[in-house]
N, C-alpha and C positions, 0 to 999 in steps of 0.2 A: 278419217280416223285420226283422232288426236290422242297423243300420249301425255298423260299428266305426270309431271315429275313432282314427287312429294317434296314439300319444303322442309328443309332441315331446321329443327328448332335450335335456337342458340343454346350454347352450353350454360348450364346453371352453375355458377361458381360459388353460390352461397354456402353449400355444404363444405366446399373446400376451405372457404374462409373460416367457417365454424371449427373445422378440424385444426386449422393453423392456430386459432385463438386458444383452443384447449391445450394444444402442445406448448404454446408460449406460456400459458398459465402454469402448466406442470413444470416447465424448465425454471421459471421464476420462483415457484414455491420450493422446489428441490434445492435450488442454488442458495436459498437463505439458510438451509440446514447444513450446508457444507461449511464446516468451521475451518478457518485458515490458521487459527492459533495466533493471530496478530492483534495487537492493540490498535483500535481504530484511530488512525491519525490522518488528518487532511494535510497532505504535503503541499508546500508552496510550489508554484509553477516556475519553470525556467525554460528558455528556448534552447539552452545548451545541455539540458539534463540528459544523462545516459543511464542505462540500466546498470545497477551495481553488479559486479561479478561476485558470485557466491563461492566462498571457499571456507574450509574448516578453520582457517587461521584468522578469523575475524570475530568481533564482538559487536552486537547490535545494542546501541543505546538509544532509547526513545524518550521524548519529552511530550507529554500530552498537552492539550489546550489549557489545563489547569496548572501545569508545571510539574506534574508527577513524573518521576524518572522511572525507567524500566531498563534493567540490565538483562539482555537476552530473554525478554518477555516476562521477567520477574520484577515486581515492584521493588524499588530500592530508594533509600534516603540519599541525600546529597553526600552525607558522610560515608555511607556504604560504597557509593560509586567512587568517591575519592580514594577510599582504601583499596578498592579493587583495581583502580587505575594504577596505583603504586605497585600492585602485585603482579601485573602482567608485563610481558616482554614488549619492547618497543617495536618488534617486528609484527605484532598482532595489529591488524587493521581495524580501526574503530569505524563503524557505520552509524552515522548520526541521522535519526529520523525525528525531525522537530515539527510539531503541528503548526500549521500556518496561523492559528489563532492564539498561540502561546505568546506571552509577553517577551519582548526582546531581552529583558533582564534574565530570564531563565536560560536563554540561549547563550548569553555572555557568561553567565555563571558556569555553565557546562564547559565552554571553551577555556575559561580560566583554570578549571580543574585539569583539563587536558594539557594545557600549556604549563601548568605548575609541575607536572611530572615529565616535562620535556618530550611528550609524545607527539610526533609530527605525522604519523601514519593514520590519517583519518579522512573520510569522505562524508559529505553532507548530501543526503538523498533529497531529490526534488522530482516533481512530475513534469514530464515533457509537455510544453505548451504548444498547442496547435500543431 
């Protein structure tokens, strides 16, 4: 008398992969609709970059690749930024986000405005490399 042990079929993982791909597609499509309220800027990379500390006593100044200035997310001219810099306390920290594709001239012009009002409390944001 011989007893036959039925062979186990291998697990079919194709449905599992299909479900994972559908979930991935849903996450990617939903994440594109989540607005961060930030101007898209490709930051330069730096090995020593650190995450900036968020506090209420700071102003975000951004320069896009085309050289457009933004003061706390609101588009502003160079004259408006210069005027606002003159009107804030030196205790306010300036957070500078400069697009990596912007010309160096725009960066220097912004630094000149900051130095012109003797404001030394600023940080330059970069992405951490590797």
